[in-house]
CHARMM internal coordinates of N, CA and C (Angstrom, degrees):
IC EDIT
DIST 1 N 1 CA 1.4336
DIST 1 CA 1 C 1.5306
ANGL 1 N 1 CA 1 C 110.80
DIST 1 C 2 N 1.3326
ANGL 1 CA 1 C 2 N 117.57
DIHE 1 N 1 CA 1 C 2 N -43.93
DIST 2 N 2 CA 1.4586
ANGL 1 C 2 N 2 CA 120.81
DIHE 1 CA 1 C 2 N 2 CA 179.40
DIST 2 CA 2 C 1.5224
ANGL 2 N 2 CA 2 C 110.75
DIHE 1 C 2 N 2 CA 2 C -65.88
DIST 2 C 3 N 1.3164
ANGL 2 CA 2 C 3 N 116.35
DIHE 2 N 2 CA 2 C 3 N -37.45
DIST 3 N 3 CA 1.4616
ANGL 2 C 3 N 3 CA 120.91
DIHE 2 CA 2 C 3 N 3 CA 178.24
DIST 3 CA 3 C 1.5328
ANGL 3 N 3 CA 3 C 110.08
DIHE 2 C 3 N 3 CA 3 C -63.06
DIST 3 C 4 N 1.3134
ANGL 3 CA 3 C 4 N 117.74
DIHE 3 N 3 CA 3 C 4 N -41.62
DIST 4 N 4 CA 1.4618
ANGL 3 C 4 N 4 CA 122.46
DIHE 3 CA 3 C 4 N 4 CA 177.87
DIST 4 CA 4 C 1.5227
ANGL 4 N 4 CA 4 C 110.44
DIHE 3 C 4 N 4 CA 4 C -65.97
DIST 4 C 5 N 1.3262
ANGL 4 CA 4 C 5 N 116.93
DIHE 4 N 4 CA 4 C 5 N -39.68
DIST 5 N 5 CA 1.4588
ANGL 4 C 5 N 5 CA 122.82
DIHE 4 CA 4 C 5 N 5 CA 177.15
DIST 5 CA 5 C 1.5300
ANGL 5 N 5 CA 5 C 110.76
DIHE 4 C 5 N 5 CA 5 C -56.75
DIST 5 C 6 N 1.3339
ANGL 5 CA 5 C 6 N 116.69
DIHE 5 N 5 CA 5 C 6 N -50.14
DIST 6 N 6 CA 1.4677
ANGL 5 C 6 N 6 CA 121.71
DIHE 5 CA 5 C 6 N 6 CA -179.55
DIST 6 CA 6 C 1.5263
ANGL 6 N 6 CA 6 C 110.68
DIHE 5 C 6 N 6 CA 6 C -67.98
DIST 6 C 7 N 1.3271
ANGL 6 CA 6 C 7 N 117.48
DIHE 6 N 6 CA 6 C 7 N -41.88
DIST 7 N 7 CA 1.4637
ANGL 6 C 7 N 7 CA 121.18
DIHE 6 CA 6 C 7 N 7 CA 179.27
DIST 7 CA 7 C 1.5314
ANGL 7 N 7 CA 7 C 111.03
DIHE 6 C 7 N 7 CA 7 C -61.07
DIST 7 C 8 N 1.3214
ANGL 7 CA 7 C 8 N 116.90
DIHE 7 N 7 CA 7 C 8 N -30.67
DIST 8 N 8 CA 1.4602
ANGL 7 C 8 N 8 CA 121.34
DIHE 7 CA 7 C 8 N 8 CA 178.77
DIST 8 CA 8 C 1.5145
ANGL 8 N 8 CA 8 C 113.54
DIHE 7 C 8 N 8 CA 8 C -85.06
DIST 8 C 9 N 1.3371
ANGL 8 CA 8 C 9 N 117.21
DIHE 8 N 8 CA 8 C 9 N 3.68
DIST 9 N 9 CA 1.4612
ANGL 8 C 9 N 9 CA 121.15
DIHE 8 CA 8 C 9 N 9 CA 176.85
DIST 9 CA 9 C 1.5157
ANGL 9 N 9 CA 9 C 114.22
DIHE 8 C 9 N 9 CA 9 C 101.90
DIST 9 C 10 N 1.3350
ANGL 9 CA 9 C 10 N 118.04
DIHE 9 N 9 CA 9 C 10 N -0.34
DIST 10 N 10 CA 1.4592
ANGL 9 C 10 N 10 CA 120.89
DIHE 9 CA 9 C 10 N 10 CA 178.66
DIST 10 CA 10 C 1.5197
ANGL 10 N 10 CA 10 C 111.18
DIHE 9 C 10 N 10 CA 10 C -68.39
DIST 10 C 11 N 1.3163
ANGL 10 CA 10 C 11 N 116.20
DIHE 10 N 10 CA 10 C 11 N 143.57
DIST 11 N 11 CA 1.4655
ANGL 10 C 11 N 11 CA 120.36
DIHE 10 CA 10 C 11 N 11 CA -179.41
DIST 11 CA 11 C 1.5279
ANGL 11 N 11 CA 11 C 113.05
DIHE 10 C 11 N 11 CA 11 C -135.10
DIST 11 C 12 N 1.3359
ANGL 11 CA 11 C 12 N 118.04
DIHE 11 N 11 CA 11 C 12 N -35.06
DIST 12 N 12 CA 1.4581
ANGL 11 C 12 N 12 CA 121.67
DIHE 11 CA 11 C 12 N 12 CA -173.19
DIST 12 CA 12 C 1.5213
ANGL 12 N 12 CA 12 C 111.32
DIHE 11 C 12 N 12 CA 12 C -89.98
DIST 12 C 13 N 1.3397
ANGL 12 CA 12 C 13 N 115.52
DIHE 12 N 12 CA 12 C 13 N 123.97
DIST 13 N 13 CA 1.4584
ANGL 12 C 13 N 13 CA 121.71
DIHE 12 CA 12 C 13 N 13 CA 172.82
DIST 13 CA 13 C 1.5238
ANGL 13 N 13 CA 13 C 106.33
DIHE 12 C 13 N 13 CA 13 C -119.19
DIST 13 C 14 N 1.3180
ANGL 13 CA 13 C 14 N 116.04
DIHE 13 N 13 CA 13 C 14 N 116.86
DIST 14 N 14 CA 1.4555
ANGL 13 C 14 N 14 CA 122.55
DIHE 13 CA 13 C 14 N 14 CA -178.87
DIST 14 CA 14 C 1.5249
ANGL 14 N 14 CA 14 C 108.70
DIHE 13 C 14 N 14 CA 14 C -103.92
DIST 14 C 15 N 1.3188
ANGL 14 CA 14 C 15 N 116.67
DIHE 14 N 14 CA 14 C 15 N 128.45
DIST 15 N 15 CA 1.4517
ANGL 14 C 15 N 15 CA 120.98
DIHE 14 CA 14 C 15 N 15 CA -178.06
DIST 15 CA 15 C 1.5194
ANGL 15 N 15 CA 15 C 109.43
DIHE 14 C 15 N 15 CA 15 C -136.59
DIST 15 C 16 N 1.3224
ANGL 15 CA 15 C 16 N 115.78
DIHE 15 N 15 CA 15 C 16 N -171.89
DIST 16 N 16 CA 1.4585
ANGL 15 C 16 N 16 CA 121.31
DIHE 15 CA 15 C 16 N 16 CA -179.96
DIST 16 CA 16 C 1.5178
ANGL 16 N 16 CA 16 C 109.22
DIHE 15 C 16 N 16 CA 16 C -168.06
DIST 16 C 17 N 1.3344
ANGL 16 CA 16 C 17 N 117.34
DIHE 16 N 16 CA 16 C 17 N 148.84
DIST 17 N 17 CA 1.4584
ANGL 16 C 17 N 17 CA 120.03
DIHE 16 CA 16 C 17 N 17 CA 172.60
DIST 17 CA 17 C 1.5375
ANGL 17 N 17 CA 17 C 111.37
DIHE 16 C 17 N 17 CA 17 C -61.08
DIST 17 C 18 N 1.3084
ANGL 17 CA 17 C 18 N 116.78
DIHE 17 N 17 CA 17 C 18 N -21.87
DIST 18 N 18 CA 1.4647
ANGL 17 C 18 N 18 CA 121.61
DIHE 17 CA 17 C 18 N 18 CA -179.57
DIST 18 CA 18 C 1.5305
ANGL 18 N 18 CA 18 C 112.39
DIHE 17 C 18 N 18 CA 18 C -77.90
DIST 18 C 19 N 1.3346
ANGL 18 CA 18 C 19 N 117.99
DIHE 18 N 18 CA 18 C 19 N -6.59
DIST 19 N 19 CA 1.4649
ANGL 18 C 19 N 19 CA 121.63
DIHE 18 CA 18 C 19 N 19 CA -178.13
DIST 19 CA 19 C 1.5298
ANGL 19 N 19 CA 19 C 111.49
DIHE 18 C 19 N 19 CA 19 C -95.73
DIST 19 C 20 N 1.3078
ANGL 19 CA 19 C 20 N 117.33
DIHE 19 N 19 CA 19 C 20 N 35.88
DIST 20 N 20 CA 1.4699
ANGL 19 C 20 N 20 CA 120.89
DIHE 19 CA 19 C 20 N 20 CA 178.21
DIST 20 CA 20 C 1.5195
ANGL 20 N 20 CA 20 C 112.57
DIHE 19 C 20 N 20 CA 20 C 62.99
DIST 20 C 21 N 1.3131
ANGL 20 CA 20 C 21 N 116.69
DIHE 20 N 20 CA 20 C 21 N -123.82
DIST 21 N 21 CA 1.4743
ANGL 20 C 21 N 21 CA 121.84
DIHE 20 CA 20 C 21 N 21 CA -177.92
DIST 21 CA 21 C 1.5216
ANGL 21 N 21 CA 21 C 113.37
DIHE 20 C 21 N 21 CA 21 C -90.16
DIST 21 C 22 N 1.3032
ANGL 21 CA 21 C 22 N 118.36
DIHE 21 N 21 CA 21 C 22 N 14.85
DIST 22 N 22 CA 1.4624
ANGL 21 C 22 N 22 CA 121.79
DIHE 21 CA 21 C 22 N 22 CA -173.33
DIST 22 CA 22 C 1.5300
ANGL 22 N 22 CA 22 C 113.22
DIHE 21 C 22 N 22 CA 22 C -57.60
DIST 22 C 23 N 1.3265
ANGL 22 CA 22 C 23 N 117.72
DIHE 22 N 22 CA 22 C 23 N -47.16
DIST 23 N 23 CA 1.4663
ANGL 22 C 23 N 23 CA 119.37
DIHE 22 CA 22 C 23 N 23 CA -178.16
DIST 23 CA 23 C 1.5249
ANGL 23 N 23 CA 23 C 111.18
DIHE 22 C 23 N 23 CA 23 C -61.63
DIST 23 C 24 N 1.3078
ANGL 23 CA 23 C 24 N 117.15
DIHE 23 N 23 CA 23 C 24 N -44.57
DIST 24 N 24 CA 1.4597
ANGL 23 C 24 N 24 CA 120.72
DIHE 23 CA 23 C 24 N 24 CA 179.03
DIST 24 CA 24 C 1.5158
ANGL 24 N 24 CA 24 C 112.17
DIHE 23 C 24 N 24 CA 24 C -64.87
DIST 24 C 25 N 1.3272
ANGL 24 CA 24 C 25 N 116.53
DIHE 24 N 24 CA 24 C 25 N -40.51
DIST 25 N 25 CA 1.4656
ANGL 24 C 25 N 25 CA 120.37
DIHE 24 CA 24 C 25 N 25 CA 179.65
DIST 25 CA 25 C 1.5217
ANGL 25 N 25 CA 25 C 111.16
DIHE 24 C 25 N 25 CA 25 C -65.61
DIST 25 C 26 N 1.3193
ANGL 25 CA 25 C 26 N 116.67
DIHE 25 N 25 CA 25 C 26 N -43.97
DIST 26 N 26 CA 1.4728
ANGL 25 C 26 N 26 CA 120.61
DIHE 25 CA 25 C 26 N 26 CA 178.87
DIST 26 CA 26 C 1.5295
ANGL 26 N 26 CA 26 C 109.94
DIHE 25 C 26 N 26 CA 26 C -63.90
DIST 26 C 27 N 1.3288
ANGL 26 CA 26 C 27 N 116.56
DIHE 26 N 26 CA 26 C 27 N -46.13
DIST 27 N 27 CA 1.4591
ANGL 26 C 27 N 27 CA 120.11
DIHE 26 CA 26 C 27 N 27 CA -179.81
DIST 27 CA 27 C 1.5136
ANGL 27 N 27 CA 27 C 112.85
DIHE 26 C 27 N 27 CA 27 C -61.55
DIST 27 C 28 N 1.3178
ANGL 27 CA 27 C 28 N 116.19
DIHE 27 N 27 CA 27 C 28 N -44.14
DIST 28 N 28 CA 1.4686
ANGL 27 C 28 N 28 CA 120.78
DIHE 27 CA 27 C 28 N 28 CA -179.77
DIST 28 CA 28 C 1.5298
ANGL 28 N 28 CA 28 C 111.22
DIHE 27 C 28 N 28 CA 28 C -64.00
DIST 28 C 29 N 1.3124
ANGL 28 CA 28 C 29 N 116.73
DIHE 28 N 28 CA 28 C 29 N -48.53
DIST 29 N 29 CA 1.4602
ANGL 28 C 29 N 29 CA 121.05
DIHE 28 CA 28 C 29 N 29 CA -178.12
DIST 29 CA 29 C 1.5255
ANGL 29 N 29 CA 29 C 111.37
DIHE 28 C 29 N 29 CA 29 C -65.82
DIST 29 C 30 N 1.3257
ANGL 29 CA 29 C 30 N 116.99
DIHE 29 N 29 CA 29 C 30 N -46.70
DIST 30 N 30 CA 1.4668
ANGL 29 C 30 N 30 CA 120.14
DIHE 29 CA 29 C 30 N 30 CA -179.39
DIST 30 CA 30 C 1.5227
ANGL 30 N 30 CA 30 C 111.42
DIHE 29 C 30 N 30 CA 30 C -62.95
DIST 30 C 31 N 1.3320
ANGL 30 CA 30 C 31 N 116.42
DIHE 30 N 30 CA 30 C 31 N -36.66
DIST 31 N 31 CA 1.4609
ANGL 30 C 31 N 31 CA 120.70
DIHE 30 CA 30 C 31 N 31 CA 177.96
DIST 31 CA 31 C 1.5275
ANGL 31 N 31 CA 31 C 111.06
DIHE 30 C 31 N 31 CA 31 C -67.89
DIST 31 C 32 N 1.3255
ANGL 31 CA 31 C 32 N 116.60
DIHE 31 N 31 CA 31 C 32 N -47.61
DIST 32 N 32 CA 1.4702
ANGL 31 C 32 N 32 CA 121.10
DIHE 31 CA 31 C 32 N 32 CA -179.76
DIST 32 CA 32 C 1.5284
ANGL 32 N 32 CA 32 C 111.99
DIHE 31 C 32 N 32 CA 32 C -59.85
DIST 32 C 33 N 1.3318
ANGL 32 CA 32 C 33 N 116.33
DIHE 32 N 32 CA 32 C 33 N -36.65
DIST 33 N 33 CA 1.4640
ANGL 32 C 33 N 33 CA 121.18
DIHE 32 CA 32 C 33 N 33 CA -178.08
DIST 33 CA 33 C 1.5272
ANGL 33 N 33 CA 33 C 112.88
DIHE 32 C 33 N 33 CA 33 C -91.20
DIST 33 C 34 N 1.3393
ANGL 33 CA 33 C 34 N 117.26
DIHE 33 N 33 CA 33 C 34 N 3.67
DIST 34 N 34 CA 1.4689
ANGL 33 C 34 N 34 CA 123.37
DIHE 33 CA 33 C 34 N 34 CA -179.18
DIST 34 CA 34 C 1.5263
ANGL 34 N 34 CA 34 C 111.49
DIHE 33 C 34 N 34 CA 34 C 56.41
DIST 34 C 35 N 1.3355
ANGL 34 CA 34 C 35 N 116.48
DIHE 34 N 34 CA 34 C 35 N 40.49
DIST 35 N 35 CA 1.4557
ANGL 34 C 35 N 35 CA 121.36
DIHE 34 CA 34 C 35 N 35 CA -178.42
DIST 35 CA 35 C 1.5264
ANGL 35 N 35 CA 35 C 113.74
DIHE 34 C 35 N 35 CA 35 C -101.64
DIST 35 C 36 N 1.3216
ANGL 35 CA 35 C 36 N 117.92
DIHE 35 N 35 CA 35 C 36 N -7.13
DIST 36 N 36 CA 1.4581
ANGL 35 C 36 N 36 CA 120.08
DIHE 35 CA 35 C 36 N 36 CA -175.94
DIST 36 CA 36 C 1.5331
ANGL 36 N 36 CA 36 C 113.64
DIHE 35 C 36 N 36 CA 36 C -52.98
DIST 36 C 37 N 1.3303
ANGL 36 CA 36 C 37 N 119.44
DIHE 36 N 36 CA 36 C 37 N -42.52
DIST 37 N 37 CA 1.4762
ANGL 36 C 37 N 37 CA 118.36
DIHE 36 CA 36 C 37 N 37 CA 179.89
DIST 37 CA 37 C 1.5379
ANGL 37 N 37 CA 37 C 113.26
DIHE 36 C 37 N 37 CA 37 C -63.93
DIST 37 C 38 N 1.3170
ANGL 37 CA 37 C 38 N 117.29
DIHE 37 N 37 CA 37 C 38 N -20.66
DIST 38 N 38 CA 1.4592
ANGL 37 C 38 N 38 CA 121.67
DIHE 37 CA 37 C 38 N 38 CA -178.12
DIST 38 CA 38 C 1.5236
ANGL 38 N 38 CA 38 C 113.23
DIHE 37 C 38 N 38 CA 38 C -89.44
DIST 38 C 39 N 1.3275
ANGL 38 CA 38 C 39 N 117.26
DIHE 38 N 38 CA 38 C 39 N -7.94
DIST 39 N 39 CA 1.4586
ANGL 38 C 39 N 39 CA 120.33
DIHE 38 CA 38 C 39 N 39 CA -172.45
DIST 39 CA 39 C 1.5221
ANGL 39 N 39 CA 39 C 113.42
DIHE 38 C 39 N 39 CA 39 C -108.19
DIST 39 C 40 N 1.3091
ANGL 39 CA 39 C 40 N 114.74
DIHE 39 N 39 CA 39 C 40 N 147.20
DIST 40 N 40 CA 1.4663
ANGL 39 C 40 N 40 CA 122.83
DIHE 39 CA 39 C 40 N 40 CA 168.03
DIST 40 CA 40 C 1.5238
ANGL 40 N 40 CA 40 C 104.55
DIHE 39 C 40 N 40 CA 40 C -105.86
DIST 40 C 41 N 1.3292
ANGL 40 CA 40 C 41 N 116.39
DIHE 40 N 40 CA 40 C 41 N 112.34
DIST 41 N 41 CA 1.4576
ANGL 40 C 41 N 41 CA 121.49
DIHE 40 CA 40 C 41 N 41 CA -175.75
DIST 41 CA 41 C 1.5230
ANGL 41 N 41 CA 41 C 110.12
DIHE 40 C 41 N 41 CA 41 C -99.86
DIST 41 C 42 N 1.3249
ANGL 41 CA 41 C 42 N 115.83
DIHE 41 N 41 CA 41 C 42 N 130.72
DIST 42 N 42 CA 1.4607
ANGL 41 C 42 N 42 CA 121.81
DIHE 41 CA 41 C 42 N 42 CA 178.28
DIST 42 CA 42 C 1.5198
ANGL 42 N 42 CA 42 C 109.13
DIHE 41 C 42 N 42 CA 42 C -123.45
DIST 42 C 43 N 1.3196
ANGL 42 CA 42 C 43 N 116.12
DIHE 42 N 42 CA 42 C 43 N 147.44
DIST 43 N 43 CA 1.4576
ANGL 42 C 43 N 43 CA 121.23
DIHE 42 CA 42 C 43 N 43 CA 176.88
DIST 43 CA 43 C 1.5167
ANGL 43 N 43 CA 43 C 108.34
DIHE 42 C 43 N 43 CA 43 C -144.87
DIST 43 C 44 N 1.2959
ANGL 43 CA 43 C 44 N 116.41
DIHE 43 N 43 CA 43 C 44 N -174.78
DIST 44 N 44 CA 1.4563
ANGL 43 C 44 N 44 CA 121.60
DIHE 43 CA 43 C 44 N 44 CA -177.92
DIST 44 CA 44 C 1.5230
ANGL 44 N 44 CA 44 C 110.00
DIHE 43 C 44 N 44 CA 44 C -132.27
DIST 44 C 45 N 1.3158
ANGL 44 CA 44 C 45 N 115.31
DIHE 44 N 44 CA 44 C 45 N 161.75
DIST 45 N 45 CA 1.4608
ANGL 44 C 45 N 45 CA 121.51
DIHE 44 CA 44 C 45 N 45 CA 175.15
DIST 45 CA 45 C 1.5252
ANGL 45 N 45 CA 45 C 107.07
DIHE 44 C 45 N 45 CA 45 C -112.54
DIST 45 C 46 N 1.3320
ANGL 45 CA 45 C 46 N 116.05
DIHE 45 N 45 CA 45 C 46 N 124.21
DIST 46 N 46 CA 1.4594
ANGL 45 C 46 N 46 CA 121.54
DIHE 45 CA 45 C 46 N 46 CA -175.32
DIST 46 CA 46 C 1.5237
ANGL 46 N 46 CA 46 C 112.41
DIHE 45 C 46 N 46 CA 46 C -120.68
DIST 46 C 47 N 1.3004
ANGL 46 CA 46 C 47 N 117.40
DIHE 46 N 46 CA 46 C 47 N 34.65
DIST 47 N 47 CA 1.4630
ANGL 46 C 47 N 47 CA 121.08
DIHE 46 CA 46 C 47 N 47 CA 179.16
DIST 47 CA 47 C 1.5213
ANGL 47 N 47 CA 47 C 108.80
DIHE 46 C 47 N 47 CA 47 C -131.84
DIST 47 C 48 N 1.2955
ANGL 47 CA 47 C 48 N 116.32
DIHE 47 N 47 CA 47 C 48 N 166.90
DIST 48 N 48 CA 1.4676
ANGL 47 C 48 N 48 CA 121.52
DIHE 47 CA 47 C 48 N 48 CA 177.21
DIST 48 CA 48 C 1.5194
ANGL 48 N 48 CA 48 C 109.72
DIHE 47 C 48 N 48 CA 48 C -106.11
DIST 48 C 49 N 1.3020
ANGL 48 CA 48 C 49 N 115.83
DIHE 48 N 48 CA 48 C 49 N 145.67
DIST 49 N 49 CA 1.4559
ANGL 48 C 49 N 49 CA 121.28
DIHE 48 CA 48 C 49 N 49 CA 176.91
DIST 49 CA 49 C 1.5194
ANGL 49 N 49 CA 49 C 112.25
DIHE 48 C 49 N 49 CA 49 C 96.53
DIST 49 C 50 N 1.3211
ANGL 49 CA 49 C 50 N 114.29
DIHE 49 N 49 CA 49 C 50 N 143.61
DIST 50 N 50 CA 1.4658
ANGL 49 C 50 N 50 CA 120.46
DIHE 49 CA 49 C 50 N 50 CA -176.30
DIST 50 CA 50 C 1.5213
ANGL 50 N 50 CA 50 C 112.46
DIHE 49 C 50 N 50 CA 50 C -60.19
DIST 50 C 51 N 1.3279
ANGL 50 CA 50 C 51 N 117.79
DIHE 50 N 50 CA 50 C 51 N -52.59
DIST 51 N 51 CA 1.4611
ANGL 50 C 51 N 51 CA 120.93
DIHE 50 CA 50 C 51 N 51 CA -175.82
DIST 51 CA 51 C 1.5218
ANGL 51 N 51 CA 51 C 111.48
DIHE 50 C 51 N 51 CA 51 C -63.25
DIST 51 C 52 N 1.3149
ANGL 51 CA 51 C 52 N 116.84
DIHE 51 N 51 CA 51 C 52 N -42.65
DIST 52 N 52 CA 1.4691
ANGL 51 C 52 N 52 CA 120.02
DIHE 51 CA 51 C 52 N 52 CA 178.54
DIST 52 CA 52 C 1.5255
ANGL 52 N 52 CA 52 C 109.91
DIHE 51 C 52 N 52 CA 52 C -63.35
DIST 52 C 53 N 1.3307
ANGL 52 CA 52 C 53 N 116.90
DIHE 52 N 52 CA 52 C 53 N -37.58
DIST 53 N 53 CA 1.4640
ANGL 52 C 53 N 53 CA 121.09
DIHE 52 CA 52 C 53 N 53 CA 177.80
DIST 53 CA 53 C 1.5157
ANGL 53 N 53 CA 53 C 112.15
DIHE 52 C 53 N 53 CA 53 C -64.73
DIST 53 C 54 N 1.3227
ANGL 53 CA 53 C 54 N 116.58
DIHE 53 N 53 CA 53 C 54 N -44.65
DIST 54 N 54 CA 1.4657
ANGL 53 C 54 N 54 CA 121.40
DIHE 53 CA 53 C 54 N 54 CA 178.50
DIST 54 CA 54 C 1.5316
ANGL 54 N 54 CA 54 C 109.74
DIHE 53 C 54 N 54 CA 54 C -61.48
DIST 54 C 55 N 1.3182
ANGL 54 CA 54 C 55 N 116.94
DIHE 54 N 54 CA 54 C 55 N -44.90
DIST 55 N 55 CA 1.4681
ANGL 54 C 55 N 55 CA 120.84
DIHE 54 CA 54 C 55 N 55 CA -179.90
DIST 55 CA 55 C 1.5302
ANGL 55 N 55 CA 55 C 111.06
DIHE 54 C 55 N 55 CA 55 C -63.04
DIST 55 C 56 N 1.3368
ANGL 55 CA 55 C 56 N 116.66
DIHE 55 N 55 CA 55 C 56 N -41.08
DIST 56 N 56 CA 1.4569
ANGL 55 C 56 N 56 CA 118.86
DIHE 55 CA 55 C 56 N 56 CA 178.94
DIST 56 CA 56 C 1.5299
ANGL 56 N 56 CA 56 C 111.03
DIHE 55 C 56 N 56 CA 56 C -66.49
DIST 56 C 57 N 1.3262
ANGL 56 CA 56 C 57 N 117.50
DIHE 56 N 56 CA 56 C 57 N -40.14
DIST 57 N 57 CA 1.4668
ANGL 56 C 57 N 57 CA 120.01
DIHE 56 CA 56 C 57 N 57 CA 177.80
DIST 57 CA 57 C 1.5225
ANGL 57 N 57 CA 57 C 111.18
DIHE 56 C 57 N 57 CA 57 C -64.09
DIST 57 C 58 N 1.3237
ANGL 57 CA 57 C 58 N 117.20
DIHE 57 N 57 CA 57 C 58 N -40.99
DIST 58 N 58 CA 1.4693
ANGL 57 C 58 N 58 CA 120.28
DIHE 57 CA 57 C 58 N 58 CA 177.88
DIST 58 CA 58 C 1.5235
ANGL 58 N 58 CA 58 C 110.87
DIHE 57 C 58 N 58 CA 58 C -63.03
DIST 58 C 59 N 1.3174
ANGL 58 CA 58 C 59 N 117.24
DIHE 58 N 58 CA 58 C 59 N -41.41
DIST 59 N 59 CA 1.4649
ANGL 58 C 59 N 59 CA 120.74
DIHE 58 CA 58 C 59 N 59 CA 177.96
DIST 59 CA 59 C 1.5254
ANGL 59 N 59 CA 59 C 110.27
DIHE 58 C 59 N 59 CA 59 C -63.61
DIST 59 C 60 N 1.3275
ANGL 59 CA 59 C 60 N 117.00
DIHE 59 N 59 CA 59 C 60 N -41.70
DIST 60 N 60 CA 1.4658
ANGL 59 C 60 N 60 CA 120.88
DIHE 59 CA 59 C 60 N 60 CA 178.46
DIST 60 CA 60 C 1.5234
ANGL 60 N 60 CA 60 C 111.13
DIHE 59 C 60 N 60 CA 60 C -62.26
DIST 60 C 61 N 1.3181
ANGL 60 CA 60 C 61 N 117.16
DIHE 60 N 60 CA 60 C 61 N -43.00
DIST 61 N 61 CA 1.4658
ANGL 60 C 61 N 61 CA 120.63
DIHE 60 CA 60 C 61 N 61 CA 178.96
DIST 61 CA 61 C 1.5212
ANGL 61 N 61 CA 61 C 111.24
DIHE 60 C 61 N 61 CA 61 C -61.82
DIST 61 C 62 N 1.3296
ANGL 61 CA 61 C 62 N 117.17
DIHE 61 N 61 CA 61 C 62 N -41.07
DIST 62 N 62 CA 1.4755
ANGL 61 C 62 N 62 CA 120.87
DIHE 61 CA 61 C 62 N 62 CA 177.30
DIST 62 CA 62 C 1.5300
ANGL 62 N 62 CA 62 C 110.29
DIHE 61 C 62 N 62 CA 62 C -62.91
DIST 62 C 63 N 1.3216
ANGL 62 CA 62 C 63 N 116.26
DIHE 62 N 62 CA 62 C 63 N -47.80
DIST 63 N 63 CA 1.4658
ANGL 62 C 63 N 63 CA 120.03
DIHE 62 CA 62 C 63 N 63 CA -178.68
DIST 63 CA 63 C 1.5276
ANGL 63 N 63 CA 63 C 112.06
DIHE 62 C 63 N 63 CA 63 C -63.69
DIST 63 C 64 N 1.3222
ANGL 63 CA 63 C 64 N 116.80
DIHE 63 N 63 CA 63 C 64 N -38.30
DIST 64 N 64 CA 1.4644
ANGL 63 C 64 N 64 CA 121.14
DIHE 63 CA 63 C 64 N 64 CA 179.43
DIST 64 CA 64 C 1.5251
ANGL 64 N 64 CA 64 C 111.86
DIHE 63 C 64 N 64 CA 64 C -77.57
DIST 64 C 65 N 1.3298
ANGL 64 CA 64 C 65 N 115.82
DIHE 64 N 64 CA 64 C 65 N -7.30
DIST 65 N 65 CA 1.4775
ANGL 64 C 65 N 65 CA 123.26
DIHE 64 CA 64 C 65 N 65 CA 178.50
DIST 65 CA 65 C 1.5188
ANGL 65 N 65 CA 65 C 112.71
DIHE 64 C 65 N 65 CA 65 C 56.34
DIST 65 C 66 N 1.3087
ANGL 65 CA 65 C 66 N 114.76
DIHE 65 N 65 CA 65 C 66 N 41.70
DIST 66 N 66 CA 1.4598
ANGL 65 C 66 N 66 CA 119.49
DIHE 65 CA 65 C 66 N 66 CA 178.63
DIST 66 CA 66 C 1.5182
ANGL 66 N 66 CA 66 C 110.29
DIHE 65 C 66 N 66 CA 66 C -103.77
DIST 66 C 67 N 1.2975
ANGL 66 CA 66 C 67 N 116.58
DIHE 66 N 66 CA 66 C 67 N 154.74
DIST 67 N 67 CA 1.4572
ANGL 66 C 67 N 67 CA 121.26
DIHE 66 CA 66 C 67 N 67 CA 178.87
DIST 67 CA 67 C 1.5137
ANGL 67 N 67 CA 67 C 111.04
DIHE 66 C 67 N 67 CA 67 C -92.43
DIST 67 C 68 N 1.3283
ANGL 67 CA 67 C 68 N 117.37
DIHE 67 N 67 CA 67 C 68 N 4.31
DIST 68 N 68 CA 1.4623
ANGL 67 C 68 N 68 CA 121.32
DIHE 67 CA 67 C 68 N 68 CA 177.81
DIST 68 CA 68 C 1.5207
ANGL 68 N 68 CA 68 C 109.56
DIHE 67 C 68 N 68 CA 68 C -62.23
DIST 68 C 69 N 1.3076
ANGL 68 CA 68 C 69 N 116.39
DIHE 68 N 68 CA 68 C 69 N 157.01
DIST 69 N 69 CA 1.4597
ANGL 68 C 69 N 69 CA 120.23
DIHE 68 CA 68 C 69 N 69 CA 178.34
DIST 69 CA 69 C 1.5262
ANGL 69 N 69 CA 69 C 109.61
DIHE 68 C 69 N 69 CA 69 C -131.64
DIST 69 C 70 N 1.3024
ANGL 69 CA 69 C 70 N 113.98
DIHE 69 N 69 CA 69 C 70 N 165.19
DIST 70 N 70 CA 1.4707
ANGL 69 C 70 N 70 CA 120.87
DIHE 69 CA 69 C 70 N 70 CA -178.36
DIST 70 CA 70 C 1.5024
ANGL 70 N 70 CA 70 C 108.96
DIHE 69 C 70 N 70 CA 70 C -88.41
END
COOR INIT
IC SEED 1 N 1 CA 1 C
IC BUILD
């Protein structure tokens, strides 16, 4: 499904830590299909406080398997 999405011109994948395993599933699938360079990945921060926010963003980046940094 993700491969068809990208082949059809799709680029933006929006996720969130609040969507259960979504970030991990997207990261795993995009990595396996070598689609990460073709995608613009977006997520959300659902915690309060700077440090908690940074930690959640780092966890999201790991799960999405992106080389982006904060």
